[in-house]
N, C-alpha and C positions, 0 to 999 in steps of 0.2 A: 665455467666451473659451477658445480652444484652448490646450492645453499647448504649450510651445515644442518644435519639432522634430517635431510630429505630421504624418502624411501627409495626413489629411483629417478634417474634422469628423465625429463620430459621428452617425448618424441618431437623431432624437429617439425615446425609448423607446416612446412611444405609437404610432409608425408601424411598429414591429417586431413581427411575430408572436412570441408567447411561446415557441413551440417553436424558432424560429430562434435566439433568445437562448440557450436551453438548450443547443442543439446546439453553438453557438459556444463556450460556457464549458465544455463537456464535452470538447472536442477535445484539450486538453492531457492530461487524465487518460486519455482513450481511447488516445492515443499511448503514454503511459507504460505502461498495462496491456497493450496489445498487445506492447510491447517485452519486458515481464517474462515473459509467458507464452510468447512466441515464442522467447525465449532459452533457456528450459527445453527446448524440442524440439531445439535446436541444440547442446546440451552435448557429446554424443558426437562430433559433427563438429568442434567447437572443440578438444576434447581431442586428436583425431587430427591435426588440421591444425597446431596450435601446440605439441603435446606437453605439454598442461596436465594435471597429476595431479588427484586428487579434491579435495585442499585448494584447488588453484587454481580448480577449477570452483565450489567454494563461494564463493571470493572474487569470481568473475565475477558471481554472483548477489547476494552480500551486499555487495560493494563499492558497487554502485549504491544499495542500501538504506541503507548506512551514512551516506553524505553526504546522502541524502534525509532520513533521520530526524534527523541531527545539525543540519541547517540549516533545518528546517521552521519552528522558532520564529523564527529570524532572518528567514525569508521573510515570516512574519506581521507582524513589526515593520517591515520594509521596506515592506510593503503599506500599513500605517498611515501611515508617514512620507512615502512618495512616491506613494501612490495605487495601489490594487490593479490597475487597468488597465495602468499602466506596468510594474509588476512582473510581471504575468502575461505581457506581451509579451516582457519581458527574459528571463524564465525559459524561454520557448519558444525564444528565440534561443540561449541557453546549451545547452539540450537538443539542438538541431540540431547545434551545433558538436561536442558530445560524441559524437553519433551518427556524424558523419563520421569522427572520430578512431577510434571503435570499428571502423568499416568498413575502415579502412586499417591497423589495428594489425598490426605485424610479429611480435609475440610475446605470450605470455600476460601478462607484466607490463604491457606497453603497453595491452593490452585492459582490464586491471583499472583502470589509471589513467584511461582514457577513460570507463569505467563510473562512476568517482568523479565525473567532470565531469557526466555525464548526471544523476546523482543530485542534484548541486547545482542544475541547471536545474529539475528536477522540484520541488525544495524551494521554489523561487521561485514557480512558477506554480500549485502545488497549493492553498495557503491562499487565494491571490488569487481562484481560480476559485470557491470556495465563498462567499467574501465578496461577489463580484460577483453571484452567484446570489441571495444573501440580499437584496441591495439591489434586485434587478430585480423582485421580486414583493412587493408591499406586503401583500397579504392572507395571513393565516397559513395558512388552508386551502389556498390556491393554492400557497403556498411548500412546504407539506408534500407536495402532489402532485408538484410539480416536483422536489423532492429525491428522491422515490421513483423518478420517471422518470429522473432523472440517474443514480441508482444502477443502474437497469436498463440504461441505455446503457453505463455502465461495465462492467456484468456481461456484456453482449453483446460488448463489445470483448475482455474476458478470455476469453470462450468462443471467439471467432474467432481469438484469438492463436495457439493451437496449430495450427489449420489453416493460417493465414497463414504462420506460421513453417515448418511442415512443407513447404508448397508452395514457399516461397522457397528453403529449404535444398535441397530436392530438385532444383529447376530451375536455381537460380543460385548455390548455395553459401551458407554461413552468414553471409558478410559482407552479403548482401542484406537480412538481418533488420534491420540498422541503417540501410542506405540508404533503406529505405521510410519512415523517420521524417522525412526531409527535406521531401518535398512536403506531408505532413500538417502538419508544424510551420509551414511557410510559409503554408499556407491558414489555419491558426489565427491567425497574426499579422495577416493582412489582415482576416479576418472580425471579429476583436476590435476593430480600429481602426474598423470601420464600424458595428457594432451593439452593442457592450458599453456599458452605461450609465456615465455619469460619476459618480464617488463622491467625497465630501469626503476631504481628507487630515487626519491628526491628528498633532500633534507628539508624538514618543515617542522616548525614549532607546533605544539598541540593546543596552546591557548586554553589551559584547563579551566581558568576562571570563566571564560566565555561559555565553555561547555556546561559548567555548573550552573551559570545563570540561565542558560536555555533550559536545562532540566528542571530547575526550580520553577520557571515560568510555566512550563507545560504541566508539571505535576500539580501546581496550585490551580491552574485553569481547569484541569480535569476534575479536581475536587469541587470547585465551584459549580461546574456544569452538572456533575453527577450527583453530588450530595445536596446541592441547593434545593431542589424540589422536595427532597425527603426531610431535611433538617429545617427548612425555611430559609428564604433568601436573606433574612435579617439576623440569622443565627450567628453567634460570635465566631465559630470556626469558619463559616463561609465568608464572613467579612474579612477575617484575617487572611484567608487564602486569596481573596480578591486583591487586597493590598499587596500581598507578596507577588501576585501576577503582574500588577502594574509596575511595581518597583523593579522587578527582575527584567521586564521588557525594557524599561527606561535605561537601566544600567547597561544592558546588553547592547542596545542601539548606540549608546554613547561610547562604549568601549570599541564597538566595531568601526565607528567613524574616526576614532582618534588613536586606537591601540596600535602597537607595532606589529602584532601578529593577529590579524583578523581571521575569523573562521573562514570567510570567503575571500579569495583574491579580489582586490578592489576593482580590477579590470572587469570582473563579472558583476560585482555589487553595483557598479555604476552604469551597467548596460540595460537600457529600457526593455529590449527584447527578452533578455534573460529573466528580468524581474517579472515581466508579463507572462512568460511561459510558466514560471513557477506559480504565479497566481492562478493560472488556468489549472495546473495540477492540483492545487489546494481545493479549488471549487469543484472540480470533477470528482475527486475522492470524497469530498463532503457529501455530494449527492449520491454517488454510487454506493458507498458503504453505509450511509444513513438509510438508504432505500433497502439494502440487503438486510440490515438489522430489523427494520420495521416490518418488511414483508415476511421475514422468517418467523418472527413472533406472531404476526397476524395469522399466518397459516397454522402454526402450532396451537395457538389459542382458539382456533376454529375447530379443533378436534383432531388434527392430523398428527400421527406419530412421527418419529425421526425419519423413517424410511419414506413415508409418503410426503413429508416435507421436502426431503431431498429430491424426490422425483418431480415434485411440482416446481422446484426452483431451477431444474435443469434447463428448460427452454429459455428462461430469462438470463441465466448465466452464460449459456453457450452462445448467445447472441453477441457477446463481446468478442469472442474469437472470430466469428464471421465478419464482424466489422473490422477487426485488425487485418484480416486477409484482404478485404476489399480496399482498405486504406493503402496497402502497399502498391496495388495496381494503379490506383488513382495518383498517388504521389510520384510514381515513376514517370507519369506523363505531364502532370501540371504542377508538381511540387507539393510541399507539406501544408501550405496555408489553406488552399481550397478545401481539402478534406476536413480540416479543423472547423472552418466556417460552416460547411455543409452539415457535418456531424452535430455540431452544437445547435444549429438552427432546428434540425429535425428532432433532436433530443429535447430541446425546449418545448417544441410544439406538442410532443407526446406527454411531457410532464404536465403541461397546462391542461391537456385533455383528461389526465388522471385527476388533477386538482378539481376539475369541474364535474366529472362524471363518475368517479370511483366511490362506491358505497359498500357497506357490509353485504348488501344484496347482489352486488355485481358477480356474475358467474365467473368461475375460475378461468375458463378459456379466454374470456375477454381481458381479464387482468393480465394473464400471461402473454397474450398477443400484444397488448399495448406496451407492456414493460419490455418485451423482446424487441419491438421496433425501436423503442427508445435506446435500448442497450446496444443494438447494432449500430445506431448512429453515433453513440458515444465511443464505441469501439473503433469507428472510423477516425475519430478525432484524436485519440490517445497517441498513436505512433507519431503523428505529426508534431505533437507537443514534445515528445522525447527527442525526435530528430532535431528539432529546432534548438533545444537546449544543448545537445552534444555538438551541433554545428557551430554555435556561437562559442562554445568553450574550446573546441579543438583538443588536440592531444595534450597540450600543456596543462590544461585545467580540467581534464576529463574526470578525474577522481572527485574533485571538489564540486563540479557541476552535477555529477550523478548523485552525490550525497545530498546536495541542496535540493535538487528536484524531488528526490524520494522522501527527504525530510518534510518538505512542504506537502507532498501528497499524503504522507502518514499523519501529519498534523490535521489535514483536512478530514481524513477518515476518523481520527479521534474526535474532533469537534462534531462531525456529522452524526456519529453514533451517540455521543453525549446529548446532542440536541434532540435526537429522536427519543432518547430516554426521558429527557425533560418534557417533551410533548406528551409522552405516555403517562408521566406522573401527574401533569397538570390537567389533562383532559381524560376523564374516565371512559368515555364512550368512543368506540371505533368510528361511529358516524361523524364525529368531529375531529378525531385524531388524524384520519386519512387526509382530508382536505388541508388541514393545518400543516401536516408533514410535507405534502406535495407542493404547498406554497413555498416552503423553504427550499425544496429541491429545484423548483422552477426558478427561484431567485438566484440560486447558485449557477445554473446553466446560463441564465441571462447575463450574469456578471462575467462568466468565462467568455461568452460570445463577444461582449464589448471589448474585453482585453485583446482578443485575437484581432478583431476588426481594426482597433485603434493602434496597436503597437507592433504586431507581428507581421512583418513584410518579407521575412527571409524564407528560405526553404524551397526556392525554385530549382528545378532539376539542372544538373550541370550539362 
């Protein structure tokens, strides 16, 4: 029986090529990733057009990530309650609306508010897409290959984002970066209705107080990290935000341990492998998105316009897709743990090389080569992390697990960008900014490597 209000019945899964289902469920994340990377190439133009200072640019990037991370768990719960297909389509609709408001924003504050709405839409469709993908492929080996391919598609979209953004900004202005989401999102809604598999609903409480506490903690933490360098770490608003952060985290942890309806099923919350894989996701995104924000502004402040910034970022971003594809081949033979270890070891080595040797006088080709090798290695590690989380969760907890993983990854991105903004505020010269920033990136990769080595033993091929 069709759900009330649907446009047309979905095609039976056996009639649908596996790759078409995969492409359909990747559209939301592809749109979101193109938007993230394209916006980075438009930062200088946004600053000039709307008079946005550095702290405002950090909010343009992190405002989206804030609501994305804060509402991901709610997105997973809603997917359980109302069905991932319905929530996926609803999330795409909200994201389209946020994109339109971004495109017509008359001021920096209006743009930041619209970015918050975009993040809310992404929080709805992101966990639903992974849940639908998990239900679409019954065989574990096939599912692992599809997850690796899905990661590669996402990586390709991230890689194309700088070029797409640069071309759009160069030809049509920075607002076109947001208009491009409208046709992509509408296509995603239609294709999902036609080809996405039907999945069962599960009754689940939404735990609104826990979600509100999580949102308060992330919003307050963002304010501390972004506004602290500008207002002063001892300023009253910053101190109040710090107290709110600590109090919210304390109350949230206490409620999760004792509440009747925790955000995460306790079977996941108490599993060391699940916790470690989520920690890896946080640290990888901290490094990846912090690096993207840093290098984007470094290239733009060196005199490159949006188009040339996008062109210069392409080899660095395309490297993730190459790594994702390599990872699938390795994992099929030896499991998901070895690619995670290998990728993080090589990524850490490259980050340390950049920490030691990168200066404002370093030629572009050397910066691009080193960053590309590092990103290929991290691209090898990422699918293994995703596969491990979904393997531990199984179908019973796939919505919650997908939401938790992506929430931790987005929190990592939020903190990484905010920390890079802090470094740029506190250190005026690029000669000191670069080594300080890459010391943080190196520390993140080192921490992720320790977590994989110590706790993650799953992921051997069946």
